[in-house]
Backbone as CSV, one residue per row, in Angstrom:
resi,resn,N_x,N_y,N_z,CA_x,CA_y,CA_z,C_x,C_y,C_z
1,UNK,58.465,-47.345,-117.038,57.006,-48.193,-116.523,56.469,-47.323,-115.577
2,UNK,54.827,-47.102,-115.689,53.935,-46.708,-115.066,52.910,-47.598,-115.168
3,UNK,52.050,-48.464,-113.954,51.012,-49.069,-114.062,50.101,-49.030,-113.103
4,UNK,48.777,-48.559,-113.046,48.036,-48.117,-112.028,47.567,-49.785,-111.459
5,UNK,47.318,-49.858,-110.364,47.180,-51.515,-109.871,45.727,-51.415,-109.146
6,UNK,45.371,-50.381,-108.312,44.033,-50.054,-107.534,43.855,-48.634,-107.048
7,UNK,42.784,-48.200,-107.011,42.622,-47.027,-106.250,41.122,-47.004,-105.625
8,UNK,40.846,-46.328,-104.730,39.568,-46.303,-103.867,39.252,-44.994,-103.327
9,UNK,37.860,-44.297,-103.050,37.810,-43.337,-102.347,37.498,-43.949,-100.931
10,UNK,38.114,-43.315,-99.772,37.720,-43.637,-98.493,36.272,-43.032,-97.992
11,UNK,35.091,-43.783,-97.845,34.076,-42.837,-97.333,34.569,-42.318,-95.667
12,UNK,33.802,-41.200,-95.186,33.860,-41.004,-93.798,33.161,-41.804,-92.861
13,UNK,33.289,-42.404,-91.757,32.912,-43.242,-91.141,31.507,-42.457,-90.358
14,UNK,30.436,-43.571,-89.915,29.271,-42.486,-89.824,29.461,-42.277,-88.227
15,UNK,29.551,-40.583,-87.918,29.346,-40.225,-86.931,28.301,-39.240,-86.578
16,UNK,28.067,-39.144,-85.287,27.026,-37.714,-85.475,27.552,-36.337,-85.582
17,UNK,26.976,-35.735,-86.515,27.591,-34.529,-86.794,27.560,-33.443,-85.448
18,UNK,27.113,-33.659,-84.634,27.453,-32.579,-83.225,28.696,-32.966,-82.734
19,UNK,29.271,-33.963,-83.204,30.747,-34.175,-82.476,31.588,-34.444,-83.316
20,UNK,31.632,-33.727,-84.318,32.821,-33.453,-85.684,32.568,-31.705,-85.681
21,UNK,34.036,-31.559,-85.605,34.198,-30.275,-86.169,34.601,-29.977,-87.440
22,UNK,33.949,-29.126,-88.266,34.139,-29.088,-89.571,35.785,-29.115,-90.188
23,UNK,35.750,-29.718,-91.261,37.086,-29.946,-91.667,37.907,-31.053,-90.580
24,UNK,37.208,-31.472,-89.721,38.339,-32.609,-89.001,38.456,-34.004,-89.546
25,UNK,37.344,-34.170,-90.271,37.307,-35.450,-90.977,37.265,-34.935,-92.625
26,UNK,37.686,-35.342,-93.387,37.858,-35.206,-94.711,37.790,-36.600,-95.490
27,UNK,37.099,-36.995,-96.580,36.956,-38.066,-97.321,38.536,-38.063,-98.248
28,UNK,39.042,-38.675,-98.424,40.354,-39.205,-99.283,40.428,-40.224,-100.271
29,UNK,41.165,-40.006,-101.364,41.359,-41.304,-102.232,42.510,-41.419,-101.977
30,UNK,43.029,-43.224,-102.272,44.095,-43.696,-102.126,44.606,-44.394,-103.540
31,UNK,45.910,-44.450,-103.818,45.800,-44.997,-105.063,47.185,-45.716,-105.146
32,UNK,47.396,-46.754,-105.888,48.753,-47.774,-105.528,48.960,-48.215,-107.000
33,UNK,50.297,-48.040,-107.554,50.458,-47.691,-108.601,52.062,-48.517,-108.956
34,UNK,52.857,-48.771,-109.726,53.988,-49.198,-109.916,54.992,-48.245,-110.893
35,UNK,55.967,-48.156,-110.322,56.962,-47.667,-111.492,58.296,-47.196,-111.430
36,UNK,59.051,-46.940,-112.035,60.468,-47.074,-112.259,61.183,-45.715,-112.857
37,UNK,60.389,-44.983,-112.338,60.883,-43.238,-112.437,62.323,-42.840,-112.257
38,UNK,62.899,-43.988,-111.381,64.530,-43.027,-110.836,65.544,-43.348,-111.345
39,UNK,66.634,-42.978,-111.739,67.770,-42.961,-112.407,68.042,-44.752,-112.414
40,UNK,67.795,-45.070,-111.038,68.335,-46.732,-110.861,67.513,-47.873,-111.668
41,UNK,66.543,-47.037,-112.158,65.355,-48.030,-113.046,64.765,-48.922,-112.132
42,UNK,65.075,-48.999,-110.619,64.565,-50.024,-110.127,62.859,-49.584,-109.817
43,UNK,61.838,-50.655,-109.776,60.453,-50.845,-110.030,60.258,-50.498,-108.299
44,UNK,59.449,-49.854,-107.692,58.671,-49.094,-106.874,57.494,-49.385,-106.834
45,UNK,56.940,-49.671,-105.679,55.545,-49.011,-105.335,55.090,-47.899,-105.061
46,UNK,54.448,-47.486,-105.585,54.168,-45.748,-105.475,52.444,-45.646,-104.851
47,UNK,52.698,-45.195,-103.633,51.228,-44.853,-102.755,51.121,-43.223,-102.729
48,UNK,49.813,-43.205,-103.176,49.132,-41.772,-103.416,48.065,-41.667,-102.605
49,UNK,47.998,-40.288,-101.584,47.014,-40.212,-100.685,46.685,-38.804,-101.058
50,UNK,45.155,-38.191,-101.181,44.973,-37.138,-101.259,43.469,-37.087,-101.072
51,UNK,43.314,-35.868,-100.912,41.545,-35.343,-100.235,41.086,-35.154,-101.742
52,UNK,39.567,-35.817,-101.198,38.592,-35.622,-102.275,38.435,-34.380,-102.505
53,UNK,38.317,-33.933,-103.897,37.922,-32.508,-104.646,39.073,-31.578,-104.161
54,UNK,40.009,-31.635,-103.478,40.965,-30.780,-102.890,41.937,-30.374,-104.160
55,UNK,42.073,-29.211,-104.307,43.813,-28.437,-105.034,44.649,-28.686,-104.479
56,UNK,44.695,-29.174,-103.922,46.188,-29.801,-102.831,47.055,-30.436,-103.651
57,UNK,48.465,-30.860,-103.377,49.179,-31.794,-103.643,49.090,-32.996,-103.375
58,UNK,48.939,-34.114,-103.722,48.663,-35.347,-102.885,50.211,-35.502,-102.581
59,UNK,49.931,-36.327,-101.482,51.112,-36.915,-100.753,51.439,-38.587,-101.439
60,UNK,52.627,-38.723,-101.932,52.900,-39.721,-102.526,54.174,-40.248,-101.878
61,UNK,54.175,-41.738,-101.824,55.427,-42.741,-101.092,55.851,-43.348,-102.071
62,UNK,57.063,-43.479,-102.433,57.570,-44.454,-103.887,58.488,-45.562,-102.827
63,UNK,57.733,-46.520,-102.457,58.129,-47.492,-101.483,59.056,-48.644,-102.330
64,UNK,60.211,-49.065,-101.893,61.210,-50.011,-102.007,60.245,-51.648,-102.044
65,UNK,60.727,-52.605,-102.636,60.373,-53.970,-101.955,59.996,-54.203,-100.273
66,UNK,60.945,-53.942,-99.852,61.359,-54.201,-98.683,60.013,-53.368,-97.878
67,UNK,59.915,-52.006,-98.100,59.209,-51.056,-97.479,57.418,-51.486,-97.699
68,UNK,57.481,-51.805,-98.904,56.140,-52.195,-99.385,55.495,-53.456,-98.724
69,UNK,56.614,-54.385,-98.469,56.229,-55.411,-97.495,55.809,-55.651,-96.254
70,UNK,56.642,-54.237,-95.609,56.125,-53.772,-94.029,55.337,-53.368,-94.057
71,UNK,54.514,-52.227,-95.191,53.285,-51.768,-95.398,52.022,-53.088,-95.119
72,UNK,52.614,-53.736,-96.184,51.475,-54.955,-96.152,51.203,-55.927,-95.088
73,UNK,52.275,-56.013,-94.049,52.663,-56.921,-92.795,51.366,-55.781,-91.746
74,UNK,52.139,-54.498,-91.798,51.532,-53.330,-91.156,49.841,-53.471,-91.146
75,UNK,49.194,-53.629,-92.154,47.989,-53.756,-93.018,47.369,-54.648,-92.134
76,UNK,47.716,-55.991,-92.133,47.703,-57.419,-91.811,47.300,-57.524,-90.571
77,UNK,48.562,-56.915,-89.910,48.073,-56.950,-88.711,47.355,-56.146,-87.966
78,UNK,47.077,-54.875,-88.500,45.861,-54.164,-88.093,44.448,-54.671,-88.360
79,UNK,44.298,-55.392,-89.397,42.930,-56.386,-89.566,43.083,-57.655,-88.510
80,UNK,43.914,-57.901,-88.104,44.053,-59.268,-87.400,43.650,-58.683,-85.752
81,UNK,44.166,-57.579,-85.329,43.870,-57.210,-84.084,42.359,-56.782,-84.020
82,UNK,41.759,-56.203,-85.050,40.283,-56.131,-85.280,39.567,-57.384,-85.560
83,UNK,40.299,-58.431,-85.490,39.258,-59.585,-85.614,38.702,-60.106,-87.033
84,UNK,39.591,-59.337,-88.057,39.411,-59.462,-89.504,40.036,-60.558,-90.028
85,UNK,39.634,-61.217,-91.106,40.346,-61.583,-92.196,41.460,-60.869,-92.751
86,UNK,42.834,-61.360,-92.893,43.778,-60.918,-93.271,44.137,-60.872,-94.876
87,UNK,43.105,-61.581,-95.254,43.169,-62.070,-96.708,44.208,-62.948,-97.332
88,UNK,44.701,-63.416,-96.239,45.704,-64.742,-96.524,45.783,-65.756,-95.501
C-alpha cells in the first residue's frame, strides 16, 4: 500500500539579500504519505524532505504511529509557542 496524503513547497522567508550567504537558504519540498513497504506489513507515515530542483537524494523518514503522533505534538507545540492556532 502507498498513498500520498499531502505535499507542499516551503517558500524562503523574506530576508534582505545582503544578509544571506548564497546557498545558505534553499527552498524545499515536503511530502507526507503512508506505506507498508516493510516485511512486517505495518503501516507507517512516510515524511519526505528534498531541496527544490536538486538532483540529490531526498531525506525520507518512515514513522510508526507513536513517532508520527510525537511529530504532530511537536508541531502543535511550536505553533502554540508562536501564538498560532494549533488546528485542534
